[in-house]
C-alpha positions, 0 to 999 in steps of 0.5 A: 462229913460234918464240920467237926469231923473235918476239923478233927481230920485237919488237926490230925494231919497238922499234928502228923506233918509237925511230928514228921518235920521234927523227926526229919530235923533231928535226923539231919542234925545228928553229927556224922563221923565217929563217936569215941567214948571213954568210961569205966568199961573202957573205950567205945567206938561207934560209927554214925 
């Protein structure tokens, strides 16, 4: 395996790990409970 291929593989793994970390953080930071929206169509209730 050449050195450039190794750098490419390591870079791809770093990008995947960072992407998974961002995804996991967004999932954990979503509020739990019930979302109630009032708009022109009426009332919308959504369980989180």
